[in-house]
TIKOL-784334 format. One record per residue (C-alpha): residue number from 0; residue in three letters; chain; x, y, z. Coordinates in nm, 3 decimals, padded with zeros to 5 digits, m for minus. Layout:
residues N
PT   n res chain      px      py      pz
PT NUM ALA     A       X       Y       Z
...
//
This chain:
residues 60
PT   n res chain      px      py      pz
PT   0 MET     A  08.753  10.670  10.830
PT   1 SER     A  08.735  10.449  11.132
PT   2 THR     A  08.965  10.457  11.429
PT   3 GLN     A  09.139  10.154  11.568
PT   4 LYS     A  08.890  09.885  11.670
PT   5 GLY     A  08.860  09.824  12.039
PT   6 LYS     A  09.022  10.152  12.142
PT   7 LYS     A  08.808  10.416  12.306
PT   8 ALA     A  08.856  10.767  12.170
PT   9 ILE     A  08.974  11.017  12.429
PT  10 ARG     A  08.913  11.388  12.376
PT  11 GLY     A  09.235  11.579  12.319
PT  12 VAL     A  09.435  11.268  12.226
PT  13 PRO     A  09.523  11.219  11.857
PT  14 GLN     A  09.390  10.896  11.704
PT  15 LEU     A  09.524  10.875  11.350
PT  16 HIS     A  09.798  11.138  11.340
PT  17 GLU     A  10.086  11.262  11.553
PT  18 GLU     A  09.900  11.579  11.649
PT  19 LEU     A  09.543  11.698  11.693
PT  20 LYS     A  09.365  11.847  11.394
PT  21 ARG     A  09.237  12.205  11.398
PT  22 ARG     A  08.958  12.353  11.191
PT  23 HIS     A  09.057  12.545  10.877
PT  24 THR     A  08.846  12.695  10.601
PT  25 VAL     A  08.913  12.626  10.236
PT  26 TRP     A  08.707  12.725  09.937
PT  27 PHE     A  08.652  12.511  09.626
PT  28 THR     A  08.444  12.540  09.314
PT  29 PRO     A  08.147  12.301  09.313
PT  30 THR     A  08.318  12.092  09.045
PT  31 SER     A  08.642  12.059  09.243
PT  32 TRP     A  08.450  11.975  09.561
PT  33 GLU     A  08.258  11.699  09.380
PT  34 LYS     A  08.586  11.558  09.247
PT  35 LEU     A  08.735  11.557  09.597
PT  36 GLN     A  08.428  11.387  09.740
PT  37 SER     A  08.430  11.126  09.465
PT  38 LYS     A  08.800  11.050  09.512
PT  39 ALA     A  08.759  11.028  09.890
PT  40 ALA     A  08.459  10.796  09.859
PT  41 SER     A  08.643  10.566  09.618
PT  42 SER     A  08.935  10.557  09.864
PT  43 GLY     A  08.699  10.478  10.153
PT  44 THR     A  08.793  10.792  10.345
PT  45 SER     A  08.677  11.149  10.403
PT  46 VAL     A  08.778  11.460  10.211
PT  47 SER     A  08.960  11.576  10.524
PT  48 GLU     A  09.171  11.259  10.535
PT  49 LEU     A  09.230  11.277  10.158
PT  50 LEU     A  09.366  11.632  10.193
PT  51 GLU     A  09.571  11.526  10.497
PT  52 LYS     A  09.730  11.249  10.289
PT  53 ILE     A  09.806  11.489  10.001
PT  54 ALA     A  09.962  11.743  10.242
PT  55 ALA     A  10.173  11.472  10.408
PT  56 GLU     A  10.325  11.384  10.070
PT  57 LEU     A  10.436  11.744  10.008
PT  58 GLU     A  10.795  11.836  10.078
PT  59 PRO     A  10.846  12.086  10.364
//
């Protein structure tokens, strides 16, 4: 996923979200991972952004 055109990325400043992302580890079966990759590719985004979108739609 691309950032906003013409804006230089600055380390420590969120680009697409209200807060910075942190690294987390999740485990998937190979089949589930392939499905996630396929869905992300068809949406023109990354698996990380796809999961971010799904999480954002969840109720607190």
